[in-house]
C-alpha positions as CSV (number, residue, x, y, z in Angstrom):
1,X,-15.6,-59.8,-49.2
2,X,-12.9,-57.3,-50.4
3,X,-11.0,-58.3,-53.5
4,X,-7.9,-56.2,-53.5
5,X,-6.3,-58.2,-56.3
6,X,-9.1,-57.0,-58.7
7,X,-7.8,-53.5,-58.3
8,X,-4.2,-53.6,-59.8
9,X,-4.0,-49.8,-60.2
10,X,-4.9,-49.2,-56.5
11,X,-2.7,-52.0,-55.3
12,X,0.2,-50.7,-57.4
13,X,-0.4,-47.2,-56.2
14,X,-0.4,-48.4,-52.6
15,X,2.8,-50.3,-53.1
16,X,4.4,-47.3,-54.7
17,X,3.3,-45.0,-51.8
18,X,4.6,-47.5,-49.3
19,X,8.0,-47.6,-51.0
20,X,8.2,-43.8,-51.1
21,X,7.2,-43.4,-47.4
22,X,9.6,-46.1,-46.3
23,X,12.5,-44.3,-48.0
24,X,12.0,-41.1,-45.9
25,X,14.2,-40.3,-42.9
26,X,13.7,-42.0,-39.5
27,X,11.7,-39.0,-38.3
28,X,9.0,-40.0,-40.9
29,X,9.2,-43.7,-40.0
30,X,6.3,-45.8,-38.9
31,X,6.0,-49.4,-38.0
32,X,5.4,-51.9,-40.7
33,X,7.7,-50.7,-43.5
34,X,9.1,-54.2,-43.7
35,X,5.7,-55.6,-44.4
36,X,4.0,-55.6,-41.1
37,X,1.5,-53.1,-39.6
38,X,1.8,-50.9,-36.5
39,X,3.6,-52.8,-33.8
40,X,4.6,-55.5,-36.3
41,X,1.1,-56.8,-37.3
42,X,-1.5,-55.6,-39.9
43,X,-4.7,-54.2,-38.5
44,X,-7.5,-54.9,-41.0
45,X,-11.1,-54.1,-41.3
46,X,-13.6,-55.2,-43.8
47,X,-12.6,-52.3,-46.0
48,X,-9.2,-51.0,-44.9
49,X,-5.7,-52.5,-44.1
50,X,-3.2,-50.4,-42.1
51,X,0.2,-51.5,-43.4
52,X,2.3,-48.8,-41.6
53,X,1.1,-47.2,-38.3
54,X,2.6,-44.0,-36.9
55,X,5.5,-44.6,-34.6
56,X,6.4,-43.1,-31.2
57,X,8.8,-40.1,-31.6
58,X,11.2,-38.0,-29.6
59,X,11.8,-34.4,-30.7
60,X,13.6,-31.4,-29.4
61,X,11.8,-28.5,-27.8
62,X,10.7,-26.0,-30.5
63,X,10.7,-28.6,-33.3
64,X,7.8,-30.3,-35.1
65,X,7.0,-34.0,-35.2
66,X,6.2,-35.7,-38.5
67,X,3.8,-38.6,-38.4
68,X,2.7,-40.8,-41.3
69,X,0.4,-43.7,-41.9
70,X,0.2,-46.3,-44.7
71,X,-3.1,-47.9,-45.5
72,X,-4.5,-49.9,-48.4
73,X,-8.1,-50.1,-49.6
74,X,-10.1,-50.9,-52.7
75,X,-11.9,-47.5,-52.5
76,X,-10.7,-44.0,-51.8
77,X,-9.6,-43.3,-48.2
78,X,-10.2,-40.4,-45.9
79,X,-7.9,-39.4,-43.0
80,X,-8.5,-37.5,-39.8
81,X,-5.7,-37.1,-37.2
82,X,-6.4,-36.9,-33.5
83,X,-4.4,-35.3,-30.7
84,X,-5.2,-36.9,-27.3
85,X,-8.5,-38.0,-28.8
86,X,-9.5,-34.6,-30.1
87,X,-9.9,-33.8,-33.8
88,X,-7.2,-31.7,-35.5
89,X,-8.5,-29.2,-37.9
90,X,-7.1,-29.6,-41.4
91,X,-5.1,-32.7,-40.6
92,X,-6.7,-34.9,-43.3
93,X,-3.7,-36.4,-45.1
94,X,-1.7,-39.6,-44.4
95,X,1.3,-37.3,-43.6
96,X,0.9,-34.9,-40.7
97,X,3.4,-32.4,-39.5
98,X,2.7,-31.0,-36.0
99,X,3.2,-27.3,-35.1
100,X,6.3,-26.6,-33.1
101,X,6.1,-28.5,-29.8
102,X,7.1,-27.2,-26.4
103,X,8.2,-29.1,-23.2
104,X,4.6,-28.9,-22.0
105,X,3.5,-31.0,-25.0
106,X,5.7,-34.0,-24.0
107,X,3.7,-37.2,-23.7
108,X,1.0,-36.1,-26.2
109,X,-0.5,-38.9,-28.2
110,X,-1.5,-38.8,-31.9
111,X,-3.7,-41.3,-33.8
112,X,-5.4,-41.3,-37.2
113,X,-8.9,-42.3,-38.1
114,X,-9.1,-43.8,-41.6
115,X,-12.4,-44.3,-43.3
116,X,-14.0,-45.2,-46.6
117,X,-17.4,-46.3,-47.8
118,X,-16.8,-49.7,-46.3
119,X,-16.0,-48.7,-42.8
120,X,-13.6,-47.0,-40.4
121,X,-10.4,-48.0,-38.6
122,X,-8.2,-46.1,-36.1
123,X,-4.5,-46.5,-35.8
124,X,-2.8,-47.2,-32.5
125,X,-1.6,-44.1,-30.6
126,X,1.9,-42.7,-31.3
127,X,3.4,-40.9,-28.3
128,X,5.6,-37.9,-28.9
129,X,8.2,-37.0,-26.3
130,X,9.7,-33.5,-26.2
131,X,13.1,-33.1,-24.7
132,X,14.7,-29.8,-23.6
133,X,17.8,-28.4,-25.2
134,X,20.5,-26.8,-23.1
135,X,20.9,-23.1,-24.0
136,X,23.4,-21.9,-26.5
137,X,25.0,-18.5,-26.6
138,X,24.2,-16.6,-29.9
139,X,25.8,-13.3,-28.9
140,X,28.4,-13.1,-26.2
141,X,28.9,-9.9,-24.0
142,X,31.5,-7.6,-25.5
143,X,34.4,-5.8,-23.7
144,X,33.5,-2.3,-22.6
145,X,35.6,0.8,-22.2
146,X,34.1,3.6,-20.1
147,X,35.3,6.7,-18.4
148,X,35.5,7.0,-14.6
149,X,32.0,7.8,-13.2
150,X,30.2,6.1,-16.1
151,X,28.3,2.8,-16.0
152,X,28.9,-0.1,-18.4
153,X,26.2,-2.3,-20.0
154,X,26.7,-5.9,-20.9
155,X,24.2,-8.1,-22.8
156,X,23.9,-11.7,-24.0
157,X,21.7,-13.4,-26.5
158,X,20.9,-17.1,-25.9
159,X,18.7,-19.7,-27.5
160,X,17.3,-22.9,-26.1
161,X,14.4,-24.5,-24.4
162,X,12.3,-22.1,-22.4
163,X,12.3,-20.7,-19.8
164,X,15.7,-19.2,-19.9
165,X,17.2,-17.7,-16.7
166,X,20.2,-15.5,-16.4
167,X,22.8,-14.9,-13.7
168,X,25.6,-12.3,-14.2
169,X,28.9,-12.8,-12.4
170,X,31.7,-10.4,-11.5
171,X,35.1,-12.1,-11.5
172,X,33.3,-15.4,-11.0
173,X,31.1,-14.3,-8.2
174,X,27.3,-14.0,-8.6
175,X,25.9,-10.4,-8.7
176,X,22.8,-10.2,-6.6
177,X,19.8,-9.0,-8.6
178,X,21.6,-9.3,-12.0
179,X,19.1,-11.8,-13.6
180,X,18.3,-10.4,-17.0
181,X,19.8,-10.7,-20.4
182,X,21.3,-7.2,-20.0
183,X,23.2,-5.9,-17.0
184,X,24.4,-2.4,-16.2
185,X,27.2,-1.8,-13.7
186,X,27.4,0.9,-11.1
187,X,29.4,4.0,-11.9
188,X,32.9,2.7,-12.8
189,X,36.0,3.7,-10.7
190,X,39.6,3.0,-11.2
191,X,39.4,-0.2,-9.1
192,X,36.9,-1.6,-11.6
193,X,39.5,-1.6,-14.4
194,X,40.1,-5.1,-15.6
195,X,37.1,-6.7,-14.0
196,X,35.6,-9.7,-15.9
197,X,31.9,-10.0,-16.4
198,X,30.1,-13.0,-17.8
199,X,26.5,-14.4,-17.9
200,X,25.4,-17.9,-16.9
201,X,22.3,-18.9,-18.9
202,X,20.2,-21.8,-17.5
203,X,17.1,-23.8,-18.5
204,X,15.7,-27.3,-17.7
205,X,18.2,-28.8,-20.2
206,X,21.3,-27.4,-18.6
207,X,23.4,-24.3,-18.4
208,X,26.1,-22.5,-20.4
209,X,28.5,-19.7,-19.5
210,X,29.2,-16.8,-21.9
211,X,32.7,-15.7,-22.7
212,X,34.2,-13.2,-20.3
213,X,33.9,-9.5,-21.1
214,X,36.5,-7.2,-19.6
215,X,35.6,-3.8,-18.3
216,X,38.2,-1.2,-19.1
217,X,38.1,2.1,-17.2
218,X,39.9,4.6,-19.4
219,X,41.2,8.0,-18.6
220,X,39.2,11.0,-19.7
221,X,42.2,13.2,-19.7
222,X,43.6,15.1,-16.8
223,X,41.2,17.3,-14.8
224,X,42.9,20.6,-14.0
225,X,42.0,22.0,-10.6
226,X,41.5,25.3,-12.2
227,X,38.4,23.8,-13.9
228,X,36.9,23.1,-10.5
229,X,36.6,25.0,-7.3
230,X,36.9,22.1,-4.8
231,X,37.9,18.5,-4.9
232,X,37.2,16.4,-1.8
233,X,38.8,13.0,-1.8
234,X,40.8,10.5,0.3
235,X,44.6,10.5,-0.1
236,X,44.5,7.1,-1.7
237,X,42.0,8.2,-4.4
238,X,44.0,11.4,-5.1
239,X,47.1,9.3,-5.6
240,X,45.2,6.9,-7.9
241,X,44.1,9.8,-10.2
242,X,47.6,11.3,-10.2
243,X,49.2,8.1,-11.2
244,X,46.6,7.5,-14.0
245,X,46.9,11.0,-15.3
246,X,43.3,12.0,-14.6
247,X,44.2,14.8,-12.2
248,X,46.6,17.7,-12.3
249,X,47.7,19.8,-9.4
250,X,49.2,22.5,-11.5
251,X,46.7,25.2,-10.4
252,X,46.4,24.0,-6.8
253,X,46.2,26.9,-4.3
254,X,44.9,25.5,-1.1
255,X,45.3,22.1,0.6
256,X,43.2,21.1,3.7
257,X,44.1,17.9,5.6
258,X,41.2,17.1,7.9
259,X,41.5,14.5,10.7
260,X,45.2,14.0,10.0
261,X,45.6,11.6,12.9
262,X,43.0,9.3,11.5
263,X,44.8,9.3,8.2
264,X,47.9,8.2,10.1
265,X,46.0,5.3,11.6
266,X,44.6,4.3,8.2
267,X,48.1,4.3,6.7
268,X,47.8,7.4,4.5
269,X,50.8,9.2,5.8
270,X,53.1,8.3,2.9
271,X,50.4,9.2,0.4
272,X,50.0,12.6,2.0
273,X,53.7,13.2,1.9
274,X,53.8,12.3,-1.8
275,X,50.8,14.5,-2.7
276,X,52.2,17.5,-0.9
277,X,55.5,16.9,-2.6
278,X,53.8,17.0,-6.0
279,X,51.8,20.2,-5.2
280,X,53.0,23.7,-6.4
281,X,55.5,25.5,-4.1
282,X,53.1,28.4,-3.8
283,X,50.1,27.1,-1.9
284,X,48.5,27.3,1.5
285,X,48.2,24.3,3.7
286,X,45.8,23.9,6.7
287,X,46.1,20.8,8.9
288,X,43.5,19.7,11.4
289,X,44.0,17.0,13.9
290,X,42.5,15.9,17.2
291,X,46.0,14.9,18.3
292,X,49.5,15.6,16.9
293,X,51.6,12.4,16.9
294,X,55.2,12.5,15.7
295,X,54.5,11.4,12.0
296,X,51.9,14.2,11.6
297,X,54.3,16.8,13.2
298,X,57.0,15.6,10.7
299,X,54.7,16.3,7.8
300,X,53.9,19.7,9.2
301,X,57.6,20.6,9.6
302,X,58.4,19.3,6.1
303,X,55.6,20.8,4.0
304,X,54.3,23.8,5.9
305,X,56.3,27.1,5.9
306,X,56.4,29.0,9.2
307,X,53.2,27.3,10.3
308,X,51.1,28.8,13.2
309,X,49.7,26.2,15.6
310,X,46.2,26.9,16.9
311,X,45.0,24.8,19.9
312,X,41.4,24.8,21.0
313,X,41.3,23.9,24.6
314,X,38.2,22.8,26.5
315,X,37.5,21.4,29.9
316,X,36.5,18.1,28.3
317,X,37.0,16.6,25.0
318,X,33.5,15.2,24.8
319,X,30.3,17.2,24.7
320,X,28.6,17.8,28.0
321,X,25.2,17.0,26.5
322,X,26.3,13.3,26.2
323,X,25.5,11.2,29.2
324,X,28.3,8.5,29.5
325,X,27.8,5.2,31.3
326,X,29.6,1.9,31.6
327,X,28.6,-1.6,32.5
328,X,31.1,-4.2,33.6
329,X,30.6,-7.5,31.8
330,X,30.0,-9.9,34.7
331,X,27.8,-12.9,34.9
332,X,25.9,-12.1,31.8
333,X,26.8,-12.2,28.1
334,X,27.2,-8.8,26.4
335,X,24.5,-9.8,23.8
336,X,22.0,-10.4,26.7
337,X,22.9,-7.0,28.2
338,X,22.4,-5.3,24.8
339,X,19.1,-7.0,24.4
340,X,17.9,-5.6,27.7
341,X,19.0,-2.2,26.8
342,X,17.2,-2.4,23.5
343,X,14.1,-3.6,25.3
344,X,14.0,-0.8,27.9
345,X,15.9,2.2,26.8
346,X,13.9,4.8,24.8
347,X,15.9,5.6,21.7
348,X,15.3,7.0,18.2
349,X,18.3,5.4,16.5
350,X,21.3,3.5,18.0
351,X,24.8,3.1,16.7
352,X,26.6,0.0,18.1
353,X,30.4,-0.3,17.7
354,X,32.3,-3.6,17.2
355,X,36.0,-4.0,16.6
356,X,36.1,-6.1,13.4
357,X,34.1,-6.3,10.2
358,X,33.2,-9.9,10.9
359,X,31.9,-9.0,14.4
360,X,29.5,-6.4,12.9
361,X,27.9,-9.0,10.6
362,X,27.6,-11.6,13.3
363,X,26.1,-9.2,15.8
364,X,23.5,-8.0,13.2
365,X,22.6,-11.7,12.6
366,X,22.1,-12.3,16.3
367,X,20.1,-9.1,16.8
368,X,17.8,-10.0,13.9
369,X,17.3,-13.5,15.3
370,X,16.0,-11.8,18.4
371,X,13.6,-9.6,16.5
372,X,15.6,-6.4,16.2
373,X,15.9,-5.1,12.6
374,X,19.5,-3.8,12.2
375,X,22.2,-3.3,9.5
376,X,26.0,-3.5,9.4
377,X,28.5,-0.9,8.2
378,X,32.0,-2.1,7.6
379,X,34.9,-1.7,5.1
380,X,33.7,-4.7,3.0
381,X,30.4,-3.1,2.2
382,X,30.2,-1.4,-1.2
383,X,29.7,2.3,-1.3
384,X,26.3,2.1,-2.9
385,X,25.1,-0.3,-0.1
386,X,26.6,2.0,2.6
387,X,24.7,5.0,1.1
388,X,21.5,3.0,1.2
389,X,22.0,2.0,4.8
390,X,22.8,5.6,5.9
391,X,19.8,6.9,4.0
392,X,17.6,4.2,5.6
393,X,19.0,5.3,9.0
394,X,18.2,8.9,8.4
395,X,14.7,8.1,7.1
396,X,13.8,6.0,10.1
397,X,13.6,2.8,8.1
398,X,16.3,1.2,10.2
399,X,17.0,2.1,13.8
400,X,20.0,0.0,14.8
401,X,23.4,0.1,12.9
402,X,26.4,-2.0,13.9
403,X,29.6,-0.4,12.6
404,X,33.4,-0.4,12.8
405,X,35.3,2.7,13.6
406,X,36.5,3.3,10.1
407,X,33.1,2.7,8.5
408,X,31.4,5.1,10.9
409,X,33.9,7.9,10.3
410,X,32.0,11.0,9.2
411,X,28.6,9.6,9.9
412,X,26.3,12.5,10.7
413,X,22.8,11.5,11.5
414,X,20.8,13.6,13.9
415,X,18.5,10.7,14.8
416,X,21.3,8.8,16.7
417,X,20.4,9.1,20.3
418,X,22.5,6.2,21.7
419,X,26.0,5.0,21.0
420,X,26.9,1.6,22.5
421,X,30.5,0.5,22.6
422,X,29.9,-3.2,22.4
423,X,33.6,-3.7,22.1
424,X,36.0,-1.4,23.9
425,X,37.9,0.9,21.5
426,X,41.6,0.5,21.1
427,X,42.4,4.0,22.4
428,X,40.8,7.1,23.9
429,X,40.7,9.0,20.6
430,X,38.6,6.3,19.0
431,X,36.2,6.5,22.0
432,X,35.9,10.3,21.6
433,X,35.2,9.9,17.8
434,X,32.6,7.1,18.5
435,X,30.5,8.9,21.0
436,X,30.7,12.1,18.9
437,X,28.1,10.4,16.6
438,X,25.4,11.2,19.1
439,X,24.3,14.5,20.8
440,X,24.4,16.3,17.5
441,X,22.5,19.4,16.4
442,X,22.1,20.5,20.0
443,X,20.4,17.3,21.1
444,X,21.3,15.2,24.1
445,X,22.8,11.8,23.7
446,X,23.6,8.6,25.5
447,X,26.9,6.7,25.4
448,X,27.2,3.2,26.9
449,X,30.5,1.3,27.3
450,X,30.7,-2.4,27.8
451,X,33.9,-3.3,29.6
452,X,35.3,-6.5,31.1
453,X,37.1,-6.5,34.4
454,X,40.5,-6.9,32.7
455,X,39.8,-3.8,30.6
456,X,39.2,-1.5,33.6
457,X,42.5,0.2,32.9
458,X,41.1,1.4,29.5
459,X,38.2,2.9,31.4
460,X,40.6,5.0,33.5
461,X,42.5,6.0,30.4
462,X,39.3,7.2,28.7
463,X,38.2,9.2,31.8
464,X,41.7,10.9,32.0
465,X,41.6,11.7,28.3
466,X,38.1,13.1,28.3
467,X,38.5,14.7,31.7
468,X,35.0,13.6,32.5
469,X,33.9,10.7,34.8
470,X,31.9,7.9,33.4
471,X,29.1,6.7,35.7
472,X,28.4,3.0,36.4
473,X,25.3,1.6,34.9
474,X,22.7,-0.8,36.3
475,X,21.2,-3.0,33.7
476,X,17.4,-3.1,33.5
477,X,15.9,-5.8,35.6
478,X,13.3,-8.3,34.5
479,X,10.6,-6.1,36.0
480,X,11.9,-3.2,34.0
481,X,11.7,-5.3,30.8
482,X,8.2,-6.6,31.6
483,X,6.9,-3.1,32.5
484,X,8.3,-1.7,29.2
485,X,6.7,-4.5,27.2
486,X,3.4,-4.0,28.9
487,X,3.5,-0.3,28.3
488,X,4.3,-0.8,24.6
489,X,1.6,-3.4,24.3
490,X,-1.0,-1.0,25.8
491,X,0.0,1.7,23.4
492,X,-0.4,-0.7,20.5
493,X,-3.9,-1.5,21.7
494,X,-4.7,2.2,22.1
495,X,-3.4,2.9,18.5
496,X,-5.5,0.0,17.1
497,X,-8.7,1.2,19.0
498,X,-8.1,4.8,17.8
499,X,-7.7,3.7,14.2
500,X,-10.8,1.5,14.4
501,X,-8.8,-1.4,13.0
502,X,-11.0,-3.9,14.7
503,X,-14.4,-2.7,13.6
504,X,-14.6,-5.4,11.0
505,X,-14.6,-8.0,13.7
506,X,-17.2,-6.5,16.0
507,X,-20.1,-8.6,14.5
508,X,-18.2,-11.9,14.8
509,X,-17.2,-11.1,18.4
510,X,-20.8,-10.1,19.4
511,X,-22.1,-13.3,18.0
512,X,-19.4,-15.3,19.8
513,X,-20.1,-13.6,23.2
514,X,-23.8,-14.1,22.8
515,X,-23.5,-17.8,21.8
516,X,-20.9,-18.8,24.4
517,X,-21.6,-16.4,27.2
518,X,-17.8,-16.1,27.6
519,X,-16.1,-13.5,29.7
520,X,-15.1,-10.5,27.7
521,X,-11.7,-10.2,29.4
522,X,-11.0,-13.9,28.7
523,X,-11.8,-13.4,25.0
524,X,-9.5,-10.3,24.8
525,X,-6.7,-12.2,26.5
526,X,-7.1,-15.1,24.1
527,X,-7.0,-12.7,21.1
528,X,-3.9,-11.1,22.5
529,X,-2.2,-14.5,22.8
530,X,-3.2,-15.3,19.2
531,X,-1.8,-12.0,18.0
532,X,1.6,-12.8,19.6
533,X,1.8,-16.3,18.2
534,X,1.2,-17.9,21.6
535,X,4.3,-16.3,23.1
536,X,4.0,-14.8,26.6
537,X,4.2,-11.0,26.9
538,X,6.3,-11.2,30.1
539,X,9.8,-12.7,30.2
540,X,10.5,-15.3,32.9
541,X,13.3,-15.6,35.4
542,X,15.4,-18.6,34.4
543,X,18.7,-17.8,36.2
544,X,20.1,-15.2,38.6
545,X,23.8,-14.5,38.3
546,X,25.4,-13.4,41.5
547,X,25.3,-9.7,41.9
548,X,23.5,-9.2,38.5
549,X,19.9,-9.2,37.4
550,X,18.6,-12.2,35.5
551,X,18.5,-12.2,31.8
552,X,15.2,-12.3,29.9
553,X,14.1,-15.7,28.8
554,X,14.2,-14.8,25.1
555,X,17.7,-13.4,25.5
556,X,19.1,-15.9,27.8
557,X,21.6,-17.7,25.7
558,X,25.3,-17.3,25.4
559,X,27.9,-18.3,22.8
560,X,28.6,-22.0,22.8
561,X,31.9,-21.6,24.6
562,X,30.6,-21.8,28.2
563,X,32.1,-18.8,30.0
564,X,31.1,-15.2,29.4
565,X,33.7,-12.6,28.6
566,X,33.9,-11.5,32.2
567,X,34.7,-15.0,33.5
568,X,32.8,-18.1,34.5
569,X,29.1,-17.9,35.4
570,X,28.5,-18.4,39.1
571,X,25.1,-19.7,40.1
572,X,24.2,-20.7,36.6
573,X,22.2,-23.9,36.3
574,X,23.6,-27.0,34.8
575,X,22.9,-27.5,31.2
576,X,19.8,-29.3,30.1
577,X,20.8,-32.7,28.9
578,X,23.2,-33.1,31.8
579,X,20.4,-33.4,34.4
580,X,17.2,-35.4,34.6
581,X,15.3,-33.2,32.1
582,X,14.9,-35.3,29.0
583,X,15.9,-34.0,25.6
584,X,15.2,-35.2,22.0
585,X,16.9,-34.7,18.7
586,X,15.2,-32.5,16.1
587,X,15.9,-31.9,12.4
588,X,15.9,-28.5,10.8
589,X,15.8,-28.2,7.0
590,X,18.6,-25.6,6.7
591,X,22.2,-26.4,6.4
592,X,25.7,-25.3,5.4
593,X,24.8,-24.8,1.7
594,X,22.2,-22.3,2.8
595,X,24.8,-20.2,4.5
596,X,23.5,-20.6,8.1
597,X,25.7,-20.1,11.1
598,X,25.3,-21.4,14.6
599,X,24.2,-18.0,15.9
600,X,21.4,-17.9,13.3
601,X,19.9,-21.1,14.5
602,X,20.4,-20.7,18.2
603,X,19.0,-17.1,18.0
604,X,15.9,-18.2,16.1
605,X,15.2,-21.1,18.5
606,X,15.8,-19.0,21.6
607,X,13.8,-16.0,20.5
608,X,11.0,-17.7,18.6
609,X,10.8,-20.9,20.6
610,X,11.0,-19.2,24.0
611,X,13.9,-21.4,24.9
612,X,16.8,-20.8,27.2
613,X,20.3,-21.2,25.8
614,X,21.0,-24.2,28.1
615,X,18.1,-26.0,26.5
616,X,19.7,-25.9,23.1
617,X,22.4,-28.5,22.8
618,X,24.3,-30.7,20.4
619,X,24.0,-28.4,17.4
620,X,25.3,-30.1,14.3
621,X,25.1,-28.2,11.0
622,X,25.2,-30.6,8.0
623,X,25.3,-29.8,4.3
624,X,21.5,-29.5,3.7
625,X,20.1,-29.9,7.2
626,X,20.9,-29.4,10.9
627,X,20.4,-31.6,14.0
628,X,19.9,-30.1,17.4
629,X,18.8,-31.4,20.9
630,X,15.8,-29.6,22.5
631,X,13.5,-30.3,25.4
632,X,11.6,-33.5,24.6
633,X,8.3,-32.0,25.9
634,X,8.3,-29.1,23.5
635,X,4.6,-28.6,22.5
636,X,3.3,-29.4,19.0
637,X,1.9,-25.9,18.9
638,X,5.3,-24.4,19.4
639,X,6.8,-26.8,16.8
640,X,4.1,-25.7,14.3
641,X,5.2,-22.1,14.9
642,X,8.9,-22.9,14.6
643,X,8.3,-24.7,11.3
644,X,7.4,-21.3,9.7
645,X,10.3,-19.4,11.2
646,X,12.8,-18.4,8.5
647,X,16.6,-18.4,8.8
648,X,18.6,-17.1,5.8
649,X,15.3,-16.9,3.9
650,X,14.4,-20.6,4.4
651,X,11.8,-22.0,6.8
652,X,13.2,-24.2,9.6
653,X,10.6,-27.0,8.9
654,X,11.5,-28.5,12.2
655,X,10.6,-32.1,12.9
656,X,11.4,-34.8,15.4
657,X,14.5,-36.7,14.2
658,X,13.6,-40.4,13.4
659,X,17.1,-41.6,12.5
660,X,19.4,-41.4,9.6
661,X,18.0,-41.4,6.1
662,X,19.7,-43.3,3.3
663,X,20.3,-40.0,1.4
664,X,21.8,-38.2,4.4
665,X,25.4,-37.2,4.5
666,X,27.5,-36.6,7.6
667,X,29.4,-33.9,5.8
């Protein structure tokens, strides 16, 4: 029997210790300060009484937890703290302060073993929860002033629960790849003056935006032309520097206006007039232009003194080493025709022209969905990206570029063997400039023009302007496409055999043939099918438009509008879903918020799923998913393949639709 009352000093000391501990902050609190033990009841042994057990606690990421226990005994007590049942070195006092805790420590349990000569008792576990803290900005990015041609560097310092992630924004728009605490801009130009940069810092606890930092592009003082030999610039950029005082024409001696008619089309005539008006009276001006419209003649008469006109005449205005062909859009969509040309024509690099910036982007997306790596060039693309695209084209890293007339101006790449006018140019001069991108450096070139029946008049205008007939073109047939594919596949086999890429599999195949007595040709065919993901090498004839060859199966879809550009399709089959062939609804795990367009999805399904366009119906793009009707008998093997196909960087994860989920939205 333990007689606590016979030890007044110990009892008094215990009561004093209990009073002191109970007066600490709530973070040191434990159950039982009001007289009870942990959980409101005293836990007693023959030798020890726990009067205050450690309590559950919640702390912030990066902070420590303070745990305490209050025990009474007639003899000296020893303490040993445990973390998830494991002994903690040095934790031998009734008060224990943990090291700084991280989010990974959340849920850890602490207990204390109390012992004396009379026995041992263990407190109940105290659970510590660690919560994350939203980041805070310690140092905001500062405004920067740089000279034209110099980069600016912005940085931010933030504190908070780890891990921290960063996203820099330019005028409120995310900058791709700017995901560090510091960010350096490209070389600044006048148009960057006044741009706002800020950082968004995120962690599991939330996000915070830094204050905006303004980029000021200052003037480095006027650059005198006498300090340089040549300045090559657009009229707009020259005017910008003149207005900002960063350029002086005081020592100007020569002015060359190249492609003046193109400057007229781009709206630079007023700028040219103003620049020449600011130039010294004593200077020499040379003006080059493929044509001389009235505004250009007016500039010549106003700013040139006694000019001499030199005209270079030729039998044709296009090079004779460029073979020119046209195809009338009839019964087949232009994209299908372009696909056949890409399949069959032997080309090194191809430049495809579209009328609008949006059309270049959409056509690139559709080509990539059909397996053709390509890139867009248009006026919305930053100069740095344009330079990378042109460099990739020159280096052979990309073979197909879709461009607008303005973006392709001045493009000089010897590799371009084919120019395709996917959209008819607005005038004959643009056509001449377009096809001039091929047949360079003494090489031969190919120019192909897609033209609809209502645009035949433009064909005659182009022929009169170039003084050269353009021959009609017959599109490659299905047999041509299949023959080309077979030839390419044979060459791939030859290359693999020559490189001995399959030597590592010889032993396995020898064992398989010996064990199964299978035919060697059957095994080779099975391996070829596996290598192509189960897709057939040959395309199949699914339709035959009157007077036109049939489209390849992979390329046999059109825009969802019904008729092609050249008019309604004659002889085309009825859409699946409107006849007896059953269809089912499928769900794709990509939607509006992922940036997908109808062309992305239809292209991926048609190309990767070996589906005809008429088999893809009822496309409905929702916020986070898409519903579409496909043939009900589509194989599980094909579905497994389509699940891995990526659109906009996300796998389709296709599945048979089983009805609306509670969390689904119609938006």
